[in-house]
C-alpha positions as CSV (number, residue, x, y, z in Angstrom):
1,M,-3.1,70.4,47.8
2,N,-0.4,68.1,46.7
3,K,-2.2,65.3,44.9
4,V,-0.7,61.9,44.3
5,S,-2.4,61.8,41.0
6,D,-0.1,64.7,39.9
7,Q,2.9,62.3,40.2
8,P,4.2,60.2,37.3
9,A,2.4,56.9,36.9
10,G,4.0,53.8,38.4
11,P,2.9,50.1,38.4
12,L,-0.7,49.5,37.3
13,G,-0.8,53.1,36.1
14,L,-1.0,54.3,39.7
15,P,1.2,57.0,41.4
16,P,4.0,55.2,43.4
17,R,3.1,56.7,46.7
18,I,-0.4,55.3,46.6
19,F,1.2,51.9,47.3
20,L,1.7,53.1,50.9
21,L,-2.1,52.8,51.5
22,P,-2.3,49.0,51.5
23,L,0.1,49.1,54.5
24,A,-2.7,50.8,56.5
25,S,-5.4,48.3,55.6
26,F,-2.9,45.5,56.2
27,A,-2.1,46.8,59.7
28,A,-5.8,47.3,60.6
29,A,-6.9,43.9,59.4
30,T,-4.0,42.0,61.0
31,E,-4.7,43.8,64.3
32,A,-8.4,42.8,64.1
33,F,-8.0,39.1,64.0
34,V,-4.4,38.4,65.1
35,Y,-5.5,36.7,68.3
36,I,-8.0,34.2,66.8
37,G,-5.4,31.5,66.2
38,L,-4.4,31.5,69.9
39,L,-7.7,31.6,71.7
40,T,-7.1,28.3,73.6
41,E,-3.9,29.6,75.1
42,L,-5.3,33.1,75.7
43,T,-8.4,31.9,77.5
44,S,-6.4,29.4,79.6
45,D,-4.0,32.1,80.6
46,L,-6.8,34.6,81.6
47,G,-9.1,32.0,83.1
48,V,-12.1,32.5,80.9
49,S,-14.2,30.3,78.6
50,L,-13.5,29.7,75.0
51,A,-16.8,31.3,74.1
52,A,-15.7,34.5,76.0
53,G,-12.4,34.5,74.0
54,A,-14.3,34.1,70.7
55,S,-16.3,37.2,71.6
56,L,-13.1,39.4,71.2
57,A,-13.4,39.3,67.4
58,A,-17.2,39.7,67.5
59,V,-17.0,42.8,69.7
60,F,-14.3,44.3,67.5
61,T,-16.3,43.9,64.3
62,L,-19.5,45.2,65.9
63,V,-17.8,48.3,67.2
64,Y,-16.1,48.9,63.9
65,A,-19.4,48.5,62.0
66,V,-21.2,51.0,64.2
67,S,-18.4,53.5,64.5
68,A,-17.2,53.6,60.9
69,P,-20.0,55.7,59.4
70,I,-20.2,58.0,62.4
71,L,-16.5,58.7,62.5
72,A,-16.5,59.1,58.7
73,S,-19.1,61.8,59.0
74,L,-17.2,63.7,61.7
75,T,-13.8,63.5,60.0
76,A,-14.9,64.0,56.4
77,G,-13.3,67.4,56.2
78,L,-9.9,66.4,57.6
79,D,-6.8,65.6,55.7
80,R,-6.7,61.8,55.2
81,K,-2.9,61.6,55.8
82,W,-3.4,62.8,59.4
83,V,-6.5,60.7,60.0
84,L,-4.7,57.6,58.9
85,T,-1.6,58.4,60.9
86,L,-3.6,59.0,64.1
87,G,-5.8,55.9,63.5
88,L,-2.8,53.7,63.1
89,L,-1.1,55.1,66.2
90,G,-4.3,54.4,68.1
91,V,-4.3,50.8,66.8
92,A,-0.7,50.5,68.0
93,L,-1.6,51.8,71.4
94,T,-4.5,49.5,71.9
95,N,-2.3,46.5,71.0
96,V,0.2,47.6,73.7
97,V,-2.6,47.6,76.2
98,A,-3.7,44.1,74.9
99,A,-0.2,42.7,75.2
100,L,0.0,43.9,78.8
101,A,-3.6,43.2,79.9
102,P,-3.6,41.8,83.4
103,N,-7.1,40.3,83.0
104,F,-9.8,39.6,80.4
105,A,-11.7,42.8,81.2
106,V,-8.8,45.0,80.2
107,L,-8.2,42.9,77.1
108,M,-11.9,43.3,76.1
109,A,-11.7,47.0,76.7
110,S,-8.7,47.2,74.4
111,R,-10.6,45.4,71.7
112,V,-13.5,47.8,72.0
113,T,-11.2,50.7,71.6
114,A,-9.3,49.0,68.8
115,G,-12.6,48.6,66.8
116,F,-13.2,52.3,67.3
117,V,-9.8,53.6,66.2
118,A,-9.5,51.0,63.4
119,A,-12.7,52.4,61.9
120,L,-10.7,55.5,61.1
121,V,-8.2,53.5,59.0
122,G,-10.1,51.4,56.4
123,P,-12.5,54.1,55.0
124,S,-9.7,56.8,55.1
125,A,-7.4,54.6,53.1
126,S,-10.1,53.9,50.5
127,V,-10.9,57.6,50.3
128,A,-7.3,58.6,49.9
129,A,-7.0,56.0,47.1
130,S,-10.1,57.4,45.3
131,H,-8.8,61.0,45.6
132,T,-5.3,60.3,44.5
133,A,-5.7,58.0,41.6
134,R,-6.9,59.2,38.2
135,P,-10.6,58.6,37.6
136,E,-9.9,55.9,35.0
137,H,-7.7,54.0,37.5
138,R,-9.9,54.5,40.5
139,G,-11.1,50.9,40.6
140,R,-7.7,49.4,40.7
141,A,-6.6,51.9,43.3
142,L,-9.5,50.8,45.5
143,A,-8.6,47.2,44.8
144,L,-5.1,47.9,45.9
145,V,-6.3,49.0,49.3
146,L,-8.4,45.8,49.6
147,A,-5.2,43.9,48.8
148,G,-3.8,45.0,52.1
149,T,-6.7,43.3,53.9
150,T,-6.2,40.2,51.8
151,L,-2.5,40.0,52.6
152,A,-3.4,40.3,56.3
153,F,-5.5,37.1,56.1
154,S,-2.9,35.4,53.9
155,L,0.3,36.6,55.6
156,G,-0.1,38.9,58.6
157,I,-2.5,36.8,60.7
158,P,-0.8,33.5,60.1
159,I,2.6,35.0,60.9
160,G,1.1,36.5,64.1
161,S,-0.2,33.1,65.1
162,A,3.2,31.5,64.4
163,I,4.9,34.1,66.6
164,G,2.3,33.6,69.3
165,G,2.8,29.8,69.2
166,V,6.5,30.3,70.0
167,F,6.5,33.3,72.3
168,G,3.0,33.2,73.8
169,W,-0.2,34.9,72.8
170,R,0.8,38.3,74.2
171,S,3.6,38.5,71.6
172,T,0.9,38.8,68.9
173,G,0.0,42.1,70.4
174,W,3.6,43.4,70.1
175,F,3.7,42.0,66.5
176,A,0.5,43.9,65.6
177,T,1.9,47.0,67.4
178,A,5.0,46.9,65.3
179,I,3.1,46.6,62.0
180,A,0.8,49.6,62.9
181,V,3.8,51.8,63.9
182,V,5.6,51.0,60.7
183,A,2.5,51.7,58.6
184,A,1.9,55.0,60.5
185,A,5.5,56.1,59.9
186,A,5.3,55.3,56.2
187,I,2.0,57.2,55.8
188,L,3.3,60.2,57.7
189,A,6.6,60.3,55.8
190,G,5.5,59.4,52.3
191,L,1.9,60.2,51.7
192,P,1.1,63.8,50.5
193,R,-1.9,65.6,51.9
194,T,-5.0,64.0,50.5
195,G,-8.7,64.9,50.6
196,G,-10.3,67.1,53.3
197,A,-12.8,68.9,51.1
198,E,-15.8,66.6,51.5
199,R,-19.1,67.3,53.1
200,G,-19.4,65.9,56.6
201,G,-21.4,66.2,59.8
202,L,-23.8,63.8,61.3
203,A,-26.5,64.9,58.8
204,S,-24.4,63.2,56.1
205,L,-25.4,59.8,57.6
206,R,-28.8,60.3,55.9
207,L,-26.9,59.2,52.8
208,A,-27.7,55.6,54.0
209,L,-31.3,56.3,53.4
210,S,-30.8,57.2,49.7
211,P,-32.4,54.5,47.6
212,R,-29.5,54.2,45.3
213,I,-26.9,53.9,48.1
214,R,-29.2,51.5,50.1
215,I,-29.5,49.1,47.2
216,I,-25.7,49.0,46.7
217,L,-25.1,48.4,50.4
218,L,-27.8,45.6,50.5
219,Q,-26.1,43.9,47.5
220,T,-22.8,43.8,49.4
221,T,-24.4,42.5,52.5
222,A,-26.2,39.8,50.5
223,A,-22.9,38.7,48.8
224,F,-21.1,38.3,52.1
225,G,-24.1,36.7,53.8
226,A,-24.3,34.2,51.0
227,T,-20.6,33.3,51.2
228,F,-20.3,33.2,55.0
229,S,-23.2,30.9,55.6
230,A,-20.8,28.1,54.8
231,V,-17.4,29.8,55.2
232,S,-18.1,30.7,58.8
233,L,-18.3,26.9,59.4
234,I,-15.4,25.8,57.2
235,G,-13.6,24.1,60.1
236,P,-16.5,21.6,60.8
237,I,-17.2,21.3,57.1
238,G,-13.7,20.4,56.3
239,E,-13.5,17.9,59.2
240,T,-16.8,16.3,58.3
241,L,-16.2,16.1,54.5
242,A,-12.5,15.3,54.3
243,G,-11.4,14.5,57.8
244,L,-9.3,17.7,57.9
245,E,-7.9,19.0,61.2
246,G,-5.5,21.8,62.3
247,G,-3.1,22.5,59.5
248,G,-5.5,20.9,56.9
249,V,-8.2,23.3,57.8
250,G,-5.7,26.2,57.8
251,L,-4.6,25.1,54.3
252,I,-8.3,25.2,53.1
253,Q,-8.7,28.6,54.7
254,S,-5.6,29.8,52.7
255,F,-7.7,29.4,49.5
256,I,-9.9,32.2,50.7
257,G,-6.9,34.5,50.7
258,L,-5.6,33.2,47.3
259,G,-9.1,33.5,45.8
260,S,-9.5,37.1,47.1
261,I,-6.3,38.1,45.4
262,L,-7.7,37.0,42.0
263,G,-11.0,38.6,42.9
264,I,-9.7,42.1,43.7
265,I,-7.7,42.1,40.4
266,V,-10.7,41.2,38.4
267,G,-13.0,43.6,40.3
268,G,-10.5,46.4,39.9
269,R,-10.5,45.9,36.1
270,L,-14.3,45.7,35.9
271,A,-14.6,48.8,38.1
272,D,-12.3,50.8,35.8
273,G,-14.3,49.6,32.8
274,R,-17.5,51.2,33.9
275,P,-19.1,48.1,35.5
276,R,-22.5,47.0,34.1
277,R,-25.4,45.6,36.1
278,F,-24.8,42.2,34.6
279,D,-21.3,42.0,35.8
280,L,-22.8,41.8,39.3
281,V,-25.3,39.2,38.1
282,W,-22.6,36.9,36.9
283,I,-20.6,37.4,40.1
284,F,-23.6,36.5,42.3
285,L,-24.3,33.4,40.1
286,I,-20.7,32.3,40.6
287,I,-21.1,32.7,44.4
288,A,-24.4,30.6,44.1
289,V,-22.7,27.8,42.2
290,T,-19.7,27.6,44.5
291,Q,-21.8,27.6,47.7
292,A,-24.1,25.0,46.3
293,A,-21.1,22.9,45.3
294,I,-20.0,22.8,49.0
295,S,-23.3,21.2,50.0
296,I,-23.4,18.9,47.0
297,L,-20.1,17.4,48.1
298,F,-21.8,15.9,51.1
299,Y,-24.0,13.8,48.8
300,V,-21.3,12.6,46.3
301,P,-21.5,8.8,46.5
302,G,-18.4,6.6,46.7
303,M,-15.7,9.3,46.7
304,P,-13.0,8.8,49.3
305,S,-13.2,11.6,51.9
306,A,-9.5,12.6,51.3
307,L,-10.3,13.4,47.7
308,L,-13.2,15.7,48.7
309,A,-10.7,18.2,50.0
310,Y,-9.8,19.2,46.4
311,P,-13.2,20.2,45.1
312,L,-13.8,21.9,48.5
313,A,-10.7,24.0,48.1
314,A,-11.7,24.8,44.5
315,S,-15.2,25.9,45.7
316,I,-13.6,28.1,48.4
317,F,-11.1,29.6,46.0
318,F,-13.6,30.6,43.3
319,G,-16.3,31.7,45.8
320,A,-13.8,34.0,47.5
321,A,-12.6,35.3,44.1
322,A,-16.2,36.2,43.2
323,L,-16.9,37.7,46.6
324,F,-13.9,40.0,46.6
325,A,-14.5,41.1,43.0
326,I,-17.6,42.9,44.3
327,G,-15.6,45.2,46.5
328,P,-14.0,47.6,44.0
329,I,-17.1,47.6,41.8
330,Q,-19.4,48.6,44.7
331,Q,-17.0,51.2,46.1
332,T,-16.7,52.8,42.6
333,R,-20.5,52.8,42.3
334,L,-20.8,54.4,45.8
335,I,-18.3,57.2,44.9
336,G,-20.2,57.8,41.7
337,A,-23.5,58.1,43.7
338,A,-22.0,60.3,46.4
339,P,-18.8,62.0,45.1
340,E,-18.9,64.8,47.8
341,Q,-19.6,62.3,50.6
342,R,-17.4,59.4,49.6
343,M,-15.9,59.1,53.1
344,V,-19.3,58.3,54.6
345,A,-20.3,56.2,51.6
346,L,-17.2,54.0,51.8
347,A,-17.6,53.7,55.6
348,L,-21.1,52.4,55.1
349,H,-19.7,49.9,52.6
350,G,-17.4,48.6,55.4
351,T,-20.4,48.3,57.7
352,S,-22.4,46.4,55.1
353,I,-19.5,43.9,54.8
354,F,-19.4,43.2,58.5
355,L,-23.2,43.0,58.6
356,G,-23.0,40.5,55.8
357,Q,-20.5,38.4,57.6
358,S,-22.7,38.4,60.7
359,L,-25.8,37.5,58.6
360,G,-24.0,34.6,57.0
361,A,-22.7,33.3,60.3
362,A,-26.2,33.5,61.7
363,L,-27.7,31.8,58.7
364,G,-25.2,29.0,59.0
365,A,-25.9,28.5,62.7
366,V,-29.7,28.4,62.2
367,T,-29.3,26.0,59.3
368,V,-27.3,23.6,61.3
369,A,-29.8,23.8,64.2
370,I,-32.8,23.2,61.9
371,T,-31.4,20.8,59.3
372,S,-27.7,19.8,59.1
373,L,-24.2,21.1,58.2
374,S,-24.7,19.8,54.7
375,W,-27.4,22.4,53.9
376,T,-25.3,25.6,54.7
377,G,-24.1,25.9,51.2
378,F,-27.5,25.5,49.7
379,V,-28.8,28.4,51.9
380,G,-26.0,30.6,50.8
381,A,-26.7,29.7,47.2
382,A,-30.3,30.5,47.5
383,L,-29.5,34.0,48.9
384,A,-27.0,34.6,46.1
385,T,-29.5,33.4,43.4
386,G,-32.2,35.7,44.8
387,A,-29.8,38.7,44.6
388,A,-28.8,37.7,41.0
389,L,-32.5,37.5,39.9
390,L,-33.2,40.9,41.4
391,L,-30.3,42.4,39.6
392,A,-31.2,40.8,36.3
393,A,-34.8,42.1,36.5
394,P,-35.4,45.1,34.2
395,P,-35.4,48.4,36.1
396,R,-38.8,49.9,36.9
397,P,-39.7,52.9,34.8
398,A,-39.5,56.2,36.6
399,R,-42.8,57.6,37.8
400,P,-44.0,60.6,35.9
């Protein structure tokens, strides 16, 4: 097998061809949410409600979360290069269908299919990175793959929205198709054969029942749940606190992408340095402080609303940095816990992220229904603090 790790080291101490892998995660993440900025135009064109249009992203993430570990178990023994290529071509095809969809039912079917084929891409890219980087650089290699997702939110999705604003919402489908085709061509032409020697089969899904794996996955879910309890409502929060609308909310959202860049850099470094339990404790505490700060801003007396946008942006930035720092650390821990089943383990990690996002959105909605918007950050802070306390507690002695 031609390993990328046998090549001379390039930037960050990684083999040059490993830098093709973020293209895959960039294409998959852009494809996932490229339509969300044009829901009003999309729903008007297809004659459906805004709520129905909003379900497109929810359906995609749900299908992805359920499919990822199953597909990972079935494809664990295959070459990652070909799995990535086929997954990206599948993503491209579903976007062609979406761009040509004559009605909402066809568009929804394309999103269901897209969630299924995209589930081949993210875990495969992470597995390829873990196989092809040297062990001492594995954390930064995994962070590099996550950087593709970050760039999708910072660059790919906003560009898609801009294109759709000029040429219509269907043009975003063609934009996402082009990105996926370019990524597939680059992977096919430039990535050596990678992986394909792991244990697979549906029986490998029992990995999720392993106590060590389950704890790692629950920690990731808690981190995303704590952050998204407020972040999922950032539009109403920004409008209520600082009178932000449209571009102002988009600018605040951009701090999520900027913070995540810092986070994956720090997380990659920590992962390569044999992360300790208290690294995660501090990360959860930072999440708790930043989420609590969002709620505290509602109760700051005498400050003009326009000025509140600045501490809100800072809270979003540092909260996102802490959240995304967790990714490389947890992925490295999962590989260490299941080295022969890393494909399934990393797919389960993706599932835990989506579950955390859903949990956070649900917590935010319930909080608003019971109390008010101003308490969403406090709820996220409580969840993050609880996770930090559990991590800080001394491990129980093993039973004789």
